[in-house]
KESE-85968 format. One record per residue (C-alpha): x, y, z. Coordinates in steps of 0.02 Angstrom, whole numbers. Layout:
<recs>
X/Y/Z
...
</recs>
This chain:
<recs>
3562/5380/3117
3496/5544/3051
3452/5678/3176
3286/5768/3171
3367/5924/3101
3455/5821/2967
3290/5738/2918
3201/5905/2902
3342/5968/2793
3343/5808/2691
3160/5828/2646
3167/6006/2582
3332/5974/2491
3254/5824/2402
3111/5928/2335
3227/6071/2296
3313/5948/2180
3144/5923/2098
3127/6107/2057
3038/6164/2216
3072/6331/2301
3108/6313/2487
2998/6437/2582
2995/6478/2769
2859/6418/2886
2710/6534/2906
2661/6588/3082
2563/6459/3180
2438/6592/3232
2322/6652/3094
2264/6832/3100
2180/6859/2933
2071/6707/2903
1898/6703/2985
1885/6514/2960
2039/6470/3063
2123/6524/3225
2283/6425/3196
2382/6353/3052
2325/6172/3055
2406/6116/2893
2547/6167/2780
2431/6233/2645
2353/6373/2750
2478/6502/2694
2444/6460/2512
2254/6469/2521
2237/6627/2417
2347/6550/2281
2245/6390/2282
2083/6488/2267
2155/6587/2123
2148/6753/2217
2334/6783/2193
2457/6718/2065
2588/6595/2126
2761/6668/2135
2830/6490/2125
2738/6346/2041
2825/6221/2156
2867/6251/2339
2922/6149/2490
2942/6186/2675
2924/6128/2853
2770/6211/2928
2733/6227/3114
2552/6178/3146
2429/6168/3290
2282/6049/3305
2180/6026/3462
2022/5955/3386
1969/5845/3242
2029/5676/3180
2143/5588/3305
2190/5753/3386
2085/5775/3542
2185/5874/3668
2153/5750/3807
2239/5611/3708
2403/5705/3694
2534/5632/3810
2438/5471/3840
2493/5391/3677
2652/5390/3575
2611/5491/3421
2479/5628/3446
2530/5809/3474
2458/5983/3487
2597/6075/3397
2686/5977/3262
2787/6006/3105
2719/5964/2934
2843/5929/2795
2761/5972/2632
2778/5999/2445
2655/6092/2333
2615/6114/2151
2506/6259/2095
2440/6212/1925
2601/6121/1878
2621/5934/1912
2485/5825/1985
2455/5647/2047
2584/5553/1943
2734/5655/1999
2673/5676/2178
2655/5488/2200
2816/5446/2111
2920/5570/2213
2841/5515/2376
2892/5336/2341
3066/5390/2284
3097/5492/2441
3037/5361/2564
3112/5208/2481
3262/5266/2379
3320/5411/2488
3268/5360/2664
3285/5172/2629
3118/5123/2705
3064/4946/2662
2915/4957/2540
2846/4798/2617
2809/4900/2773
2715/5035/2678
2528/5042/2640
2435/5174/2541
2253/5225/2539
2148/5301/2400
1977/5383/2407
1838/5257/2378
1722/5391/2308
1560/5475/2363
1406/5440/2256
1305/5571/2351
1424/5705/2291
1451/5628/2120
1634/5584/2152
1700/5416/2092
1842/5311/2163
2014/5387/2135
2068/5256/2008
2199/5375/1939
2295/5379/2103
2271/5192/2128
2345/5161/1955
2501/5261/1992
2522/5174/2161
2504/5008/2070
2671/5039/1985
2756/5025/2156
2645/4917/2268
2547/4756/2253
2358/4768/2265
2352/4713/2447
2454/4867/2494
2329/4986/2410
2175/5012/2519
2011/5102/2487
1977/5240/2612
1815/5327/2658
1774/5511/2651
1825/5535/2833
2001/5472/2800
2028/5505/2617
1942/5666/2570
2041/5811/2641
1957/5973/2692
2035/6118/2783
1872/6165/2869
1687/6184/2836
1732/6288/2683
1884/6307/2572
2000/6200/2464
1977/6012/2469
1998/5852/2370
2035/5666/2375
2196/5610/2456
2312/5463/2474
2383/5423/2645
2546/5329/2666
2553/5219/2821
2700/5125/2893
2697/4963/2991
2834/4968/3124
2783/4810/3217
2896/4660/3245
2911/4524/3114
2809/4406/3224
2668/4531/3240
2668/4564/3053
2657/4377/3019
2511/4358/3137
2406/4506/3074
2436/4589/2905
2470/4775/2916
2330/4817/2795
2204/4761/2927
2271/4890/3051
2277/5043/2938
2175/5186/3014
2131/5077/3164
2228/5183/3290
2363/5051/3311
2513/5141/3388
2638/5053/3274
2538/5061/3112
2526/5246/3082
2501/5372/2944
2659/5469/2903
2617/5561/2741
2459/5625/2660
2456/5672/2476
2309/5786/2443
2251/5807/2265
2158/5971/2279
2027/5988/2144
1881/6075/2231
1830/6222/2338
1695/6188/2468
1571/6332/2471
1469/6389/2621
1315/6295/2559
1417/6134/2554
1429/6121/2365
1592/6087/2276
1662/6193/2135
1819/6157/2033
1974/6252/2084
2048/6370/1953
2199/6254/1942
2234/6082/2013
2345/6084/2166
2458/5958/2248
2468/5980/2437
2565/5850/2534
2595/5843/2720
2711/5724/2810
2710/5713/3000
2888/5763/3042
2888/5689/3217
2819/5524/3152
2947/5516/3012
3089/5547/3136
3023/5410/3247
3019/5289/3101
3195/5329/3042
3268/5326/3216
3193/5155/3250
3086/5209/3397
2913/5152/3449
2864/5323/3516
2883/5499/3447
2936/5550/3621
3088/5435/3614
3165/5531/3470
3285/5677/3478
3137/5792/3443
3075/5769/3621
3208/5677/3721
3315/5832/3760
3159/5917/3830
3107/5763/3927
3283/5749/3999
3275/5932/4052
3106/5899/4134
3184/5754/4228
3332/5859/4283
3218/5997/4347
3091/5883/4432
3206/5746/4496
3098/5617/4408
3157/5484/4285
3068/5448/4122
3020/5264/4106
2997/5221/4290
2815/5268/4315
2677/5281/4184
2591/5431/4265
2756/5524/4275
2792/5476/4094
2623/5544/4036
2655/5706/4130
2827/5724/4051
2755/5693/3877
2617/5819/3908
2741/5953/3963
2864/5912/3821
2726/5927/3692
2640/6080/3765
2796/6184/3794
2823/6186/3606
2644/6240/3570
2646/6380/3698
2817/6446/3648
2776/6450/3463
2605/6527/3492
2675/6669/3596
2814/6694/3470
2684/6712/3333
2586/6841/3430
2451/6743/3520
2460/6766/3707
2356/6662/3826
2188/6743/3863
2007/6702/3899
1944/6721/3722
1953/6619/3562
2132/6576/3509
2201/6647/3671
2091/6529/3770
2155/6379/3672
2334/6425/3718
2289/6459/3899
2199/6292/3909
2352/6200/3840
2469/6291/3958
2358/6255/4108
2345/6072/4061
2534/6059/4062
2549/6151/4228
2416/6039/4305
2511/5881/4254
2676/5951/4316
2594/6003/4480
2509/5835/4510
2633/5708/4445
2802/5796/4442
2788/5886/4608
2808/6058/4530
2725/6179/4650
2823/6329/4584
2841/6401/4409
2927/6271/4305
2891/6265/4119
2976/6427/4067
3141/6352/4126
3130/6227/3981
3142/6363/3849
3332/6359/3830
3334/6174/3784
3187/6199/3665
3277/6342/3581
3439/6243/3572
3349/6104/3479
3231/6203/3368
3306/6377/3362
3411/6337/3209
3259/6295/3104
3151/6427/3187
3259/6575/3241
3105/6673/3296
3106/6569/3456
3272/6645/3509
3220/6819/3454
3064/6812/3563
3138/6716/3710
3117/6856/3837
2934/6883/3791
2896/6696/3797
2977/6678/3968
2885/6828/4038
2713/6775/3976
2735/6593/4026
2800/6635/4198
2655/6752/4233
2528/6625/4170
2605/6485/4272
2608/6588/4432
2426/6636/4408
2367/6461/4374
2468/6382/4515
2373/6494/4636
2211/6434/4558
2266/6252/4566
2313/6256/4749
2142/6314/4802
2044/6216/4671
2126/6048/4697
2111/6061/4886
1925/6096/4872
1898/5965/4737
1986/5833/4842
1867/5874/4983
1715/5866/4868
1771/5700/4793
1796/5624/4966
1622/5681/5020
1546/5615/4858
1626/5443/4878
1580/5436/5062
1399/5464/5012
1410/5319/4889
1392/5432/4738
1493/5443/4577
1444/5617/4520
1479/5786/4597
1344/5917/4582
1340/6056/4453
1336/6181/4597
1500/6114/4668
1581/6116/4496
1519/6292/4464
1580/6353/4633
1754/6291/4587
1744/6382/4420
1658/6544/4470
1730/6575/4642
1902/6499/4623
1931/6508/4435
1958/6320/4419
1926/6270/4236
1779/6152/4214
1874/6043/4089
2010/6012/4219
1878/5971/4349
1811/5840/4229
1986/5773/4195
2030/5753/4380
1860/5675/4416
1884/5552/4273
2053/5500/4343
1966/5463/4508
1819/5369/4433
1695/5511/4454
1596/5628/4341
1516/5800/4354
1337/5852/4325
1367/5947/4162
1188/6007/4143
1186/6069/4322
1349/6162/4292
1281/6244/4135
1123/6295/4228
1228/6381/4362
1330/6467/4226
1171/6534/4149
1101/6598/4315
1260/6686/4368
1348/6729/4205
1366/6911/4260
1469/6861/4409
1657/6855/4384
1756/6829/4541
1944/6820/4531
2020/6658/4588
2151/6664/4723
2223/6541/4846
2163/6643/4995
2089/6586/5159
1980/6723/5230
1914/6749/5405
1750/6828/5454
1725/7015/5455
1736/7096/5628
1624/7251/5630
1673/7395/5744
1541/7517/5683
1411/7528/5547
1430/7645/5401
1485/7664/5220
1653/7712/5149
1670/7881/5067
1811/7900/4939
1892/8072/4953
2050/8035/4855
2014/8151/4709
2031/8300/4827
2140/8240/4971
2292/8131/5002
2270/8141/5192
2105/8125/5282
2041/8091/5458
1954/7924/5468
1910/7773/5575
1899/7586/5551
1727/7516/5511
1775/7332/5502
1919/7213/5470
1960/7031/5438
2110/6917/5433
2167/6830/5275
2302/6700/5243
2389/6702/5076
2544/6601/5030
2580/6566/5213
2570/6751/5250
2443/6827/5370
2371/6993/5312
2227/7104/5366
2094/7187/5261
2029/7352/5333
1877/7453/5285
1882/7639/5328
1742/7764/5351
1829/7889/5237
1979/7855/5128
2094/7951/5011
2168/7782/4954
2129/7739/4773
2080/7555/4759
2152/7459/4611
2037/7472/4461
2034/7530/4281
2212/7470/4257
2281/7584/4394
2364/7498/4542
2304/7534/4718
2380/7667/4830
2498/7630/4973
2533/7735/5127
2502/7734/5315
2367/7745/5448
2429/7859/5587
2354/7876/5761
2424/7953/5919
2478/7778/5968
2557/7701/5813
2584/7698/5626
2518/7555/5518
2582/7527/5341
2451/7503/5204
2538/7395/5074
2398/7393/4945
2219/7447/4913
2100/7331/4821
1918/7342/4774
1794/7208/4824
1612/7226/4777
1651/7408/4740
1720/7432/4916
1897/7497/4947
1992/7367/5050
2154/7424/5134
2282/7285/5158
2403/7287/5305
2526/7165/5381
2462/7202/5556
2313/7281/5642
2320/7437/5750
2320/7395/5935
2192/7532/5965
2063/7487/5833
1933/7618/5883
2052/7765/5893
2033/7905/5764
2175/7907/5637
2240/7995/5483
2243/7899/5319
2396/7961/5224
2432/7912/5044
2612/7893/4983
2608/8053/4881
2765/8014/4780
2691/7851/4716
2520/7933/4692
2598/8074/4589
2695/7950/4482
2536/7845/4455
2435/8000/4412
2566/8056/4285
2565/7885/4201
2375/7874/4201
2354/8047/4125
2485/7998/3996
2381/7848/3941
2241/7970/3896
2361/8075/3793
2432/7919/3711
2257/7860/3665
2220/8025/3578
2389/8031/3490
2373/7851/3428
2203/7890/3353
2278/8040/3265
2427/7945/3195
2353/7771/3162
2168/7807/3136
2004/7815/3230
1992/7624/3232
2109/7629/3382
2019/7578/3541
2091/7551/3714
2091/7365/3755
2171/7375/3926
2303/7464/4027
2416/7449/4176
2466/7604/4271
2599/7591/4407
2716/7718/4486
2860/7652/4379
2781/7637/4206
2625/7625/4101
2561/7492/3983
2430/7531/3853
2343/7400/3746
2247/7454/3593
2164/7385/3438
2272/7394/3283
2308/7265/3149
2491/7287/3112
2652/7335/3197
2670/7519/3236
2824/7581/3142
2968/7672/3228
2919/7829/3133
2741/7817/3197
2803/7787/3374
2909/7943/3363
2763/8044/3295
2653/7985/3439
2788/8032/3565
2807/8205/3489
2619/8237/3496
2607/8183/3678
2760/8281/3733
2694/8435/3644
2532/8417/3744
2636/8399/3903
2733/8558/3865
2569/8651/3837
2531/8615/4021
2347/8585/3980
2244/8595/4142
2132/8454/4200
1946/8477/4180
1848/8352/4283
1663/8310/4278
1596/8209/4423
1427/8125/4432
1390/8179/4254
1236/8100/4174
1299/7974/4048
1204/8056/3906
1288/8222/3945
1456/8133/3945
1420/8063/3773
1370/8236/3712
1541/8298/3768
1618/8167/3654
1694/8067/3797
1772/7902/3745
1709/7748/3838
1805/7584/3851
1732/7444/3746
1649/7313/3855
1652/7423/4011
1491/7437/4110
1444/7614/4164
1308/7680/4279
1186/7820/4247
1312/7946/4311
1496/7944/4266
1659/8036/4292
1741/8116/4141
1921/8175/4132
1970/8304/4003
2139/8373/3947
2095/8491/3805
2033/8383/3660
2063/8222/3757
1898/8175/3841
1873/8004/3921
1764/7913/4046
1882/7876/4192
1882/7843/4378
2069/7854/4406
2181/7987/4482
2262/8116/4369
2383/8263/4368
2310/8438/4386
2394/8489/4224
2488/8394/4090
2652/8483/4129
2667/8378/4287
2692/8224/4179
2863/8295/4136
2896/8193/3978
2851/8026/3903
2963/7899/3819
2893/7743/3736
3009/7599/3774
2922/7458/3680
2783/7414/3558
2727/7235/3538
2584/7117/3497
2469/7059/3636
2349/6957/3530
2278/6956/3356
2230/7136/3321
2291/7204/3487
2454/7296/3512
2540/7351/3671
2642/7506/3709
2748/7518/3866
2814/7688/3919
2890/7787/4062
2864/7966/4116
2946/8101/4222
3094/8047/4328
3095/7874/4249
3132/7955/4080
3280/8044/4159
3342/7877/4229
3327/7797/4058
3417/7940/3972
3554/7932/4104
3577/7748/4065
3584/7783/3878
3708/7925/3904
3817/7815/4016
3816/7681/3881
3866/7807/3748
4005/7876/3859
4069/7699/3891
4069/7665/3704
4162/7827/3671
4293/7778/3800
4315/7610/3713
4349/7703/3551
4468/7831/3626
4333/7966/3635
4319/7974/3446
4221/8130/3396
4119/8029/3270
4070/7872/3366
3968/7797/3225
4113/7813/3103
4234/7738/3231
4122/7588/3259
4095/7563/3072
4284/7568/3045
4308/7440/3184
4179/7324/3107
4263/7338/2937
4434/7303/3010
4365/7155/3107
4285/7086/2949
4452/7102/2861
4543/7012/3001
4411/6877/3000
4436/6852/2814
4624/6842/2839
4597/6714/2977
4486/6610/2865
4617/6613/2728
4750/6565/2855
4642/6420/2915
4620/6360/2737
4808/6362/2714
4831/6273/2879
4699/6143/2832
4786/6113/2666
4954/6092/2754
4881/5973/2883
4793/5874/2746
4956/5854/2648
5047/5799/2805
4912/5671/2841
4928/5603/2664
5116/5589/2686
5091/5489/2846
4957/5376/2775
4979/5188/2782
4934/5065/2645
4846/4917/2727
4768/4783/2618
4761/4907/2475
4672/5039/2579
4746/5209/2620
4725/5221/2809
4746/5392/2888
4740/5414/3076
4790/5563/3182
4756/5667/3337
4750/5854/3300
4724/6013/3404
4595/6087/3285
4413/6145/3291
4275/6031/3228
4239/6129/3069
4420/6122/3014
4429/5934/3043
4267/5908/2947
4336/6009/2800
4496/5907/2800
4398/5743/2805
4289/5795/2658
4440/5854/2560
4527/5687/2587
4371/5592/2531
4359/5702/2377
4542/5676/2334
4536/5486/2363
4362/5425/2311
4417/5243/2326
4508/5136/2454
4512/5268/2591
4485/5256/2779
4510/5410/2889
4494/5429/3077
4543/5593/3161
4539/5632/3344
4536/5817/3382
4535/5928/3535
4475/6108/3539
4443/6205/3699
4468/6043/3795
4324/5958/3703
4371/5794/3616
4296/5744/3449
4307/5587/3343
4283/5602/3155
4273/5453/3038
4253/5456/2850
4284/5327/2715
4261/5297/2530
4098/5218/2470
4182/5054/2428
4227/5031/2611
4045/5056/2659
3995/4925/2531
4125/4811/2608
4029/4818/2772
4106/4962/2870
3993/5090/2953
4065/5253/3020
3917/5283/3136
3935/5115/3222
4124/5136/3239
4116/5307/3324
3976/5255/3440
4080/5111/3506
4242/5208/3521
4156/5362/3597
4143/5268/3762
4330/5298/3786
4303/5487/3783
4145/5476/3889
4032/5529/3748
3923/5476/3604
3880/5516/3426
3836/5445/3258
3804/5492/3079
3798/5413/2908
3888/5253/2856
4021/5352/2762
4040/5498/2885
4010/5509/3072
4068/5605/3225
4063/5584/3413
4096/5708/3552
4142/5676/3731
4208/5740/3897
4375/5650/3915
4514/5713/3799
4638/5593/3880
4552/5445/3798
4562/5516/3623
4717/5422/3561
4648/5258/3626
4481/5294/3541
4567/5326/3374
4665/5164/3390
4506/5069/3434
4416/5131/3279
4561/5076/3169
4562/4908/3258
4373/4884/3244
4385/4923/3058
4510/4782/3038
4661/4887/2995
</recs>
């Protein structure tokens, strides 16, 4: 049985043999096409060629394209996981012709590949052709029907309507009639009872479309009219997962080796078993499907967010988390742990997964943690609302209740609807939309927090004095208790505070409240309704006593340095990259800074270095801070102050200036740029389409980083005997190692030749067949080479079985001449049976197969069994 990876390779190699150039998959996330957010078909990357905007480098190409569909024909997100063959992310095997061949060749090669190469029974195949559209002046595709008629009887060629058989990428763009190829995988009894042709395009789970041949002849314009394309185009797309399912004899895509390793890993992590419970099975399928979508999206530069493409990815991720939470008992972060098995299975075809593994894990983990907090609160409240609704004899929860879940607790409305539907209830959609309209300005962060009532000690307002002081005499105005993640905390409001509350990307201050009686740690400072809230693990015993509020000045100074540095970075990026650069977000902590900005391509290492040099020059100038408080906003604009896009400002603002850097800002800053010390950019990456991210460190953290680098260099020098020219020493080592590797390869070839000759000498002639059996201490590649060499040397009357052990891992290898296969022997069947003796499994093609295992002691017996089963 072919593996998924072998099938993918088989497809592109077949079309390579037909003169096609194999090209890599384009990114799944589209950044330069206003009509699409994601690659939803293999042709997307060739759109400009199809439209005639660019010449085709190759007239014929083939590839396996990663795609994402969450809407449209048969691809509603809510169906995924509930059936056997729909997915969000999937692979599309395709071949294209740009003004070269057309329908005749496309149809002929499709039949050849499916029937002659993959050995599918043509009796199980049905094809559709476009029936025509009189309103658009398009007749039936008799040309395609004629070519199909050379291979199929009339009852296997079916007319299809515009919905099924006229392919369009979107509202505009390339389009044309198409022919779908469907396969009937039902049992013989079912086929006898109902002909397959009656089930084509009827959503039968075992009569499914596997390949679509698009004959692109038109371009759909914005007004809906069709115009001929500059050159006719062939665009075919075969559902890879469906093809694998067909060839592996499964009734579900999820039972193939595309998904089973992931599903097994889900079972291992959750303690659940696939196949025991339908709800658990659905959850496992949802997670197995969605993990691929999320990982590939992040790899291609689209992080989860609340807008456009980012929202699609966040919605998919949250759907998977919700299923894992509800049906797999996963109350902690879970999905990111599946990445290694995904990369193991798909990393060979898509190496970018491995290259971006750390980023994927980081983003997924953060998203999961955030949404799990939302789920805990939301589901608890929704359970209560559902119980109250049912108790009242109703079947619909109010729009107000649904909106409260969304607005106050961040619980997505689509998930509310999904959970309600599973419990036989609905939501008042119009009522929800009305609440959204009334309170669209309100945006409260969701958190699984139980809050107590405020206890007021004295009336008054808080005055922030943190721009001028880091210590200040104060008193408590009010406080309340909160419970978060089984932890009891206290929120304290002070009359006067030097503590900066988290906002504008800068984290909140920490420090202490000191009275003559005690010292209370302030572990964070947040802002709620524009009010600084000080968070402590315990309350002072003497609540009404006067006290000093003291900020942790080391952390404050480090935060101030990083915040001031973001301003200098902003200015330098505009100088180096262009004035299109706009800040899109930031995170300022004592340890580092993160700066997001609009830019449409990767910042080069040379540009990064130039930005660093500009900022460090400004630091060395020791430019003093000029601060404008309560400045009328018009005056601020006259100064040339830069405002953040989308930020809401009052009539009066604060402006921070370091020389030519002038920005609206409410954060804390150094008194002069020299106090930043130095900046070092440690990374530059993509956050979303058109948004880049720089992460950097300043001051003492730069010293720490340089110390680490110097230690690494010193360690390397020590490894190379303190060579004065380390680069030359390493280059010499690499060259020597390459030479040794080449010598080793030559030695292995000689050894393989010697072993092969010895095996030939020890061969037995049984019933006219040269039978070779042995157990060798050799690696798998060497054994495979020997087996192929033997088959090449003896093309007839040959049967070879080799047991091998390398690093205590046993392997069975079987190969035979084609005449032995024709005589009824099958290498795949033989190794599968014998592999039980080495506690393993495997398979392959009839003429060549392998099986691995865990028990080397059973290897000799396994070899003997194969010979015995073969009748020798």
